[in-house]
N, C-alpha and C positions, 0 to 999 in steps of 0.2 A: 162414390162419396162415402158409402158405408164402409168400404175397406179403409178409408183414411181415418175415420173415427175409431175403427177397430185398432188401427196401428197406434193412434194416440193413447188409446186405453191400455194397450199392451206396454207401451213405453212407461206409462204412469205406474204400473204395477210391477215392472221388471226391476230386477236388481242390477246394480252398477258395478262394473269392474274398474279398477284404477291402476294405471302404470305411470311410473315417474322415470323420465329420461333426462339425462344430463347432456347439455350441449354448451359449447363455448360461444361467447359473443364474437362478432365479426367473422362468423363462419360464412364462406362464400355463398352467394345466391345460387339457387338450383341444387344445392347440396341436399342429398337424401338423408334425412335424419332418423327416419323410422319406417320399417316395412311391416304393415299390418299382417302380411301373410305369415310372418314368423310366429304369430300367436296360435296358428292352427295349421294342421297338415293339409287341410283342404281349402279351396278357394271360397272365401266367404264374402258376401256382399255387405257393405256398410253404408249407412245413411248418415251424412254429415248434419249434425244438429247445431253445434256452435264451433267457431274457430276464430283465430286471430288473423288480421290482415297480413301479418308477417309470415304466415305459413300457408302452404298450398297442399290440398289433399286431392290426389288423383283417384277418383272412384273406380277407374278401370283397372289400374295396377295396384291399388291399395298402398301407394307410396305417399309419404309425407315429406315435403321438401321445403326449403327456405325460399320465400318469394321476394322478400325485401331485406335490406341491411338491418341486422340486429345489433344495437348498441346498448348494452346494459346500463351504461352511465347516464344516458338520457331516458331510457325506458324506466329505470328504477333509481332515480337520483338519491333517494333517501335510504337505500339499502346498503349501508356501509359494511355490513358483515356478510353480504352476498348470501343471504339465507332465505329470502322470500321474493325472489324475482322469477316468475313463472310465465310461460305461455301455455294455454290449455286448448285442447280440441276435444269436443264431445261428439261421439259417434254412436249410432244405433246398430247393433249386431242383428242382422236380419236372420241369422241361423239360430243363435241362442236366445234371441229376443231379450237381450239385456243391453244396458248402456255401457259403453267403453269410454272411460275418461283418461286421456293422455295428458300428463303434466310435464312440460319441458322446462327444466330448471336451467336458467341462463347463468353460466359460470363466467366470472370475470377474468380477463387477461390483462396483463400490464401493458396497456397501449396508450397511456397518458403520462406525461412527465410532470413533475412538481412545478408549480408556478408561483413566484412571489408577486405580490401586488405592485411592486415597484422594483426597478433595477438598482436604485440607490436610496438609502435612508440616512438621516442625520439626527443626532440627539446632542443636547447640550447639558452639561452639569457644572455646578459650581465646584470650585476646588475645596480641599479639606473636607471632603465627604466622609461619612462613616463607612469603613470597609464592610462588605457584605450586602451592599445595595443591589436590589433586583430591578431590572428594567424589562418590562414585557415587550417581546418582539413580535412582529407580524410573521406568522407561520406560512410556510409554503403550502399551497392548496393542490391536492391531487384527487381528482374525481373518481379514481379507481377505488376498489374496496381497500379496507385497512391492510389486508395481507399484501396488496400490491401498491399501497400508498408509501408515504415517506417513512423510511426505516432508520435513517441516520442523518444527523446534523453535524457539521464540522465548522469550527471557528478558527480562522487563520489570521494571525497578525504578527507584527514585528515589534519586539520589545528588547531594549538594550542591544540593538544590532544583531539580534538572532530571531529566527522564525519560530514561532510557537504554534502548535496545532492542538486544539482541544476538541474532542469528539464526544458525542453522546448517542447511544442506541436507544430508540424509543421503546423497544420491546424487551431489551436485555440491558437495563441500566446498570452502570457500574459506578462505584463511589469515586467522586472526583478527588484528585489530589490538590488540595487547596493551599498547600504550603508553598509551592513553587510556581503557581500559575496566577498572575494578577487578574486575568479575565477567563471565564469559562461559561459554558452553557448549562442550563438546568431545565428539565422537563418535569412538571409537577403532576399531581393527581388529577387536576382539572384539565389536563391536556393543553396547558399553556407553556409557551417557550419563553425562557428568561435569559438575559445576559447578567451574570453576576460579576460585579466589580469588587474584587477581593483586595483592593489596595486603596489608599487615600490619594486622590488625584492632586497634583500640584501644577498649576498652570505655568508657573515660572520655570519648571523643569521641562514640561512637555505640554503643549496646548492642544494637541490634536492626536487622536488615535484612529487608524483606519483598519477596519475588520472586513474579512470576506466570510460570509455565511453561505455554506453549501448544503443543499438538501439532496439526499440520495435515496432512491427507492430500489437500489440494487440493479437497476437497468438504465435509468436516466438520472442525470445530475443537472442541477441548475444552481446558480450562484447569484448573490446580490452583495452590494457594498454597504457597509455601515460605518459612518463617520461619527466619532465621539469628539465633540468640541468642549474643551474645558474653558468655559467662559461664563456667560450668564446662565442662570437656571431656567430650564423649561420643563418643569416637572408635571405638567398637566397636558395630557393628550386630549384632542377633541372627543366629544361623546355625542351620539345622536339621542334625541329625545325618545326615539323608538328603535328597537333592534330590527323590527320587521314592519314594512309598510305594504298595504294591500290597496290596489286601485282597480276599480271596475270600469271598463269602457266598452263601447260597442263598435261595430263595423262602420257605423255612420258618424263616429266622432270626427269632427272636422280637423283639418290640418292646422297646427298652431295652438291647439288646446293645451293648456297647462294642466297636466295630469295630477301632479302633487308638488308640494314644496317641502323639501327636506330641511330639517332644523337640527343643527348641531351647535353645541356650546363648548366654550373653553374657559376654565377657571383662571387662566393666566390673564395678564393685563397687557395693554398697549399692543405692540406688533405681534406678540405671541398669541393674541386672542382673535386675530383675523382668520376667519374660516374660508377655506377654498375647497370646493366640491369637485369631484372627478368621477366619471363613469369608468369603472375598472373592467367589468366583464358583463357579457350578456349570454345567458344560458351556458355558463362555464367557459366561454371563449374570451380570452383576455384581449382587451383593446390596448394597442400601443399608444404612446404619448401623441396627443393631438389627432388621433385617428377618429374618424366620424363613422357612425352607423347610419343605416337607411331609415330607421323608424323613430328613434328617440334622441332628444338633445337635452343636455343638462347645463344650466347656467352655473358656471363655476363660482360666481360671487353670491348669487341669491339662493341657490339650491333648487331652483324651479326646474322640474322635469316636464318636458312638453313633447307632443307628437308632431313629427315633421313630415310624415308621409301617410298616404291613405292605406288603411288596412285592406288586405285582399281577402275577399269572401272565399276564394278557392283554397286558401291556406287552411289546412286542418289544424294548425297550432292554435290553441286557445289559452295559453298561459306563457308569460315571459318572466324570467328570473334575472333581475339586474342587481349587481353588486356595486355599491357606490361608496367611495371613500371621502373622508373629510379630514383635512390637515390644516394646521395653523400656519402662521406666517413664516415659520422656519423652513428654509430651503430643503426640499426632499425629506420632510418630516414623515415619521411613521403615521399613516392615516388611521382614523377610526373607520370601521366598516359597518354597513347596514345593508339589508336585502329588501328589494322592492319587487313584489309579485304583482304583475299586471294581468288581470283576468279579462278576457274578451267575452262579453255576454251579448245575447240577442237584444234588439231594441225593445224597450219597455212600453213605449207608447203605441197605441193603435187608434183607429179612427173613432172608437166609441168613448175614449177617455177625454176628460176635460181637466187639464191641470197645467201648472207651470213648474217644470222641473229645472232646478238650478244645479250646476256642477261648477263649483268655484275652482279657480286655478291655483289658489293658495290654500294650504291647510291651516293657515293662521286665521281661523274663523271662530267666532264665539260658539258656545255649545248650542244655543238656540238659533243659530244662523241669522242673527239680527245685526251682526257687525262683521265686516270684512276689513282686514288691515292691509293697506297697500303702502309700500315705502315711497317716500317723496323722490323727486328727480328721476323717476322712471321715464322712458321715452314716450312720446305721444303714441296713441293707439295701443297701449299696453292692455293685455287681456285681463279681464276681471272675472267673467263667468261665462259658461256655456249654458244656453237656455233652450229648453224644448217646450213647445206649446202647440196643441193640435188646432188651435183657432187663432184668429188674428191677435197678435200681441201688440200692446200699446205701451209706450214709454211715457208715463205721465210727466215726470220731472226729467229733464235732460241737461241740466247744468253740470258740466264736468265729465260727461260720458255720453255715449250714443250706442244705438243698436246697429249691428250689421247682420243682414239676413243672409243665411247660407242656403237653406232649402225652404220648402213651404212651411215646415214646422220647427226649424232650428235656427237659432240666432246666437250671436256672440255679443257680449257687453264689453265695450272698449272705452278707454279714456280718450277724451278729445283735447287734452292739454297735458302739459308736464306739471304734475302736482308739486306745489310748494307749501309745506306745512306752515311756514311762517306767514303766509298770506291767507290760506284757508286750510283748516285742519280736518274737515269732515264734509261729506256730501250725502244727501238723501236720495235713495233710489226707490221709485214707485213703478211697479210693473202691473199691467192689468190686461186680461183678455175678456172674452164674453161672459165668463161665469165667475172667475176668481181673480184675486189680486195678491201680489207679494210686495213686501216692503223690507228693506234693509238699509243699513248705513255703511258708507265707505269711510273708514278712519285712516287718515294719512299719518303714517308713523314717521318719526324724525330720523334723519341721518346727520352726521356732523358735516355740515356744508357752510356754516357761517363762521366768520372770524370776529374776534372781539373788536369793538369800535369805541372810540372816545367821543364825548360830547363836544370837545373842542380840540383843535390841533395844537394850540399854544396855551399854556397856563402861566400867567404873570403873577409873581409874588413879590410884594414890597416888604422887605425885612425890617424896615425902620420901626414899625409898630411893635414887632415881637422883640427886637433888641431892647427897646425902652422898657417893655414889660418884663424883660429878663426871664423869659420862659421859652422852652423848646417848641418848635412848630411840628405838629403831627398832621400830615395830610393823608386822608384815606383815598386810595386810588380806586376808581370804579369804572372799569370798562365793561361794556354790555355785550354779551353773547346770546343771541336769540335762540340758539339750539336748546333742546331739553337736556336737563342734567349736565349742563356745560360746566367745565372747570377752567377758570381763567387764572393764569399765573402772571407774575410781573418780574422783569429782570432788567438790569442795567444795560444800556447800549452805548453810553458815552465812553470815550477813550480815557478821559481823566475824571476822577471822582474824588472830590475833597473829603478829608477825613471826618469832617463834622456833619456829613450827610450820610445816612444809612437807609437801606431799603430792607424792611422785614415784612415778608408776606405782601399784603396790599397796603402797607403803611410806609410813607416816606417821612423820615424824621430828620428835621433840620435843627441841630443843637448849636446855636450861636450865642448861648448865654455866657455870662462872665463867671458862672459857678466853676466851670472848668477852664483854667487859664489858657492851656494850650489850644483847646478847641476854639475859645473866644478869639485868641490872637490869630489863629489860622483863618477863621471866618472873616475878621476885619481885613486881614491881608489880601484875601481873595477879592473881597468887595471893593477894596481901595483901587484895584486895577480896572474896575468896570463891572459890567453885568456878567452873570454866569449862566450858561445854557446847559441843560441836562436833557438827555434822551432816555425815555423809559418805554420799554416794549411790553405790551400786553399780548399774551399768546394763549392759544388753546392747549391745555395740558395733554389732551388726547391726540392732538395733531398739531405739532409745534410750528409747522410752516404756515398755519393760520395765525397771523399776528398783525398788529398795527402799532405805530409809534406816536407818542405825544412828546412835545417839546416843552420843557419847564424853564422859564426865565426868572432868575433870581437877581434882584437889584435893590439899591437903596436910593430913594428919590432925593434925599438931602445930602448925599455923599459929597457933592462939590461945594455946597454952601456951608457945611458944618466944619468950622475951623477946629473945634475941639476934637472931632473925630480925626481930622487930618493930623493934629499934633499927637494924638494917641498913636496913630499909625506910624508917624515919624519916630516917636519914642520907642515904639515896639521894634521898629527896624534897627534903631541904634542898639537897643538891648540885644537884639539878635546878633548884631555885629560884634558887640563886646563879648557876648556869650561865646560866639564862635572864636574870637580872639583869645579869650580866656582858655579855651580848651586846646586850640591849635598851637598858639605861640608859646605856651608854657613848655610844651614838649620840645619845640625847636630851641628855646632858650637853654633848657637843661642839656640838650645835645651839644650846643655850641660851647657852653661852659666846660663840659667834660672834654671836648676837643682842645680847648685852650689850655686846660690843666695838663693834658697829655703833652702838649708842645713844650710847656715850661719845664715839666719834669724831665723831658728828653734833653733840653738845653743844660739844665743843672747837672744831669748825669754826665754829659760830655765835659763840662768844666771840671767836675770833680775827677774824672778819669785823667784829664790832661795834667792837672796839678800833681796827681800821684805819679804820673810818668816823669814829670820834671824832678820831683824829689828823688826818685830812684836814680836818674842820670847824674844828679848833683852829688849824691853820696858816693858814686863810683869815682869821681874826680878829686875828691878830698884825700888828703894824706892823714895819716894817723899822728896825732899829737903826742908829745912827750908824756911819759907816765907821771912825771912830777909836775906837770903844768897845770895843776889844779888850783894853784894859788891865784890871787888877784893880779891882773895885768893892767898896768897903767900906761897909756900911750899919750905922750906929750909931744906936741909939735910946736914949732915956732909960729908966731902970729901971722906970718905971711904965707908960708907954705902949708902949714897944718890947717889953718883956717880955710884956705881955699879948698883943701881936700875934703875937710869935714863939711863945708858948705856944699860942695859938689855931691856929697853922699846924702845929706839930710835936707838940702835945699835951704840952708840958713846962711845969712850974710852978717848977722849981728854978733855972734859968739866969737870971742878971741881965741878960745881953745876949746876942745872937746875932750872930755875924760870919759872913757868907756870902761866901766867895771863889769866884768862878766866872768863866768866860770865856764871854761871851754867854749867860748863864743867865737863864731866864725863870721868874718866879713866877706861879702861876695862882690865881685865886680860884674857889671853887665856883660863883659866879654869873657871873663874867665872866672872860675870858681877856685879861690885860694883861701888858705887859713892863715890867720895872723899868729905867727909863732912867738916863742920867747925872745926877748930883746937881746939876749946874750949870744944868740946863735947867729953866725955870719951869713949863713945861707938864708936864714929868716930875715935878716936885714935887707938882703938883696930883694927878696920877694916883697917885703914891705914897701921898699922904694919903688918897685915896679907898680904896685897897686896904687901908690900915691900919684905916680905919673899918669896912670890911666884915669884916675879920678880927676886930675887937673884938666886933662883934655876934655873930659865930659863936661866939666864945669864951664870951661870956656865956650864950648859949642852950644850949651843950652842955658847960658846965663840969662838970656832974655826970657825964656820960658819960665825959668825958676823964679825970676823976679816978679812975674805976673801972677803966679800961683801962690806965692807966700812960702812960709816956712812950715814944715811939717815935722813933728817929733814922733 
């Protein structure tokens, strides 16, 4: 015993020596990493003082070897520069009576490939954006040291039927050529990765761009797809209320306990603001889509993280690191990330303590733990709190919830119904054991589960009173939505909607006054044919499929007995008819008149052309008169022969003789065209007698016709 104290005393006053040895991670087990015999030429005995479970010291051979797998990435997860990850062994040198400290620095090797949080991402931008817009991208995670981490990113896409590749080196950045690349990557001082849109997007030209983003650590490569949709704007990504969550649990935490509730918010509205949670990785191991793990479960809609299996006491692991993403309603949206550290601690209660310990399943709790907020419409037996008490626990009030005993000192508080905020918005909880009591209140929060409803399904309106008063009707629509902060909108559902009826916001305006003639006439015309039915739908503006319809009946009670109204309607119909006639038939009349004038002009043109043709043919058949026949020519005939001939020519029976005085005058027969020559010419006399004969024949044949028509000069 005395020797032992002497040894401790010597150790306390002895000087220490230190050696640093460098080894690589993932070195095979049983590999000898240091020989203590190399420190001295003689065999020295060493006494092991401190060591790591990953190393084995053989006191017989003085050899130090690896006993378990060495993974620097899990052993020193926060050592990105690989500068402070050590395994130490402290030995006592029995020969020199000093302490020997061996520090084994663990070197990183490139044994992990980069991993994106998702295989596909999608973003949406409005067209006509300003060039130079930056969109932050989700980087690939590589748990190796920086020197073995992601070194290079590449962006590949098709633009104008040609493939463009834009790359960026994280440690040797080069200036990007911004003139000929519409899209490229940028890595800033804060180690954030951005997609730069160097052009103004036009949805009419191209509505979708597909990019391939590749991360390269010079040994492994991994890729993901990014789809840029030029449609509606989605310029807000979800954000967590905390970047890091810490949860303390114990090995006795029961299965089904809600460990924490993650809260993310999105500044967008409607569908883009719906948050979906996903568990991406546990301790650096990526979880594939829909893949489940053995310990934890995350509700993708509420963000509640719960324990689904019993913790094993034999497991030496006392902390879990979970990476959780939150994305909005956009398909394959880039998620926001947060980290949850779950610490496993020993049970706090012992037999000598007397208390009620509450662990709420939701982090939506007031600061003084007096109020717990539970969403309505959760299923029956929803977990509220985990309770520990070392004495008999009594639930004083039990309306809306109940206690479930797990062990002698542990309980869970569960709901005994499906909460409906519209029926009951809060519940009081009163717990008590032998010494103390706890009180808190359960507040039921609202979800959008009610549709707008009308007080009546049919609304009857008699327009006679308003027509007589000559004033428009303004009806305020008021459908009720019992949800909190509800927004009710109104829209038309009828297929036909008269011009004199308008719907503005929640006001239905019926303008059947005589101030505006067209509106008044239209109103009377519709009502003269009977009653009018309109359908108006009230809908929830946050969820448009929640809606209800009211029917509005418009009528005039005196329309059948009111003769004046009937005459007015008849007069209006006639006015409408003549107004229609006025506009339609004037155009038809003008077109008909123009057509008639065209036909008349065509006929006159034909007559004129025919006469000109006859004149030309007659001139060809005449002979040239004597040059001296410019004097007056007198033709005398006997009363019998000449009168007959002249009557045949002029249609007269009363004249005894006809004297024709002319200068170069020609007489034509219907059958031949001849000229009356000078009387002294024999040939002329023969021609003259021939003309007279022809005229006599014509006179005898048409004597009856001439006698009926009279004499023409």
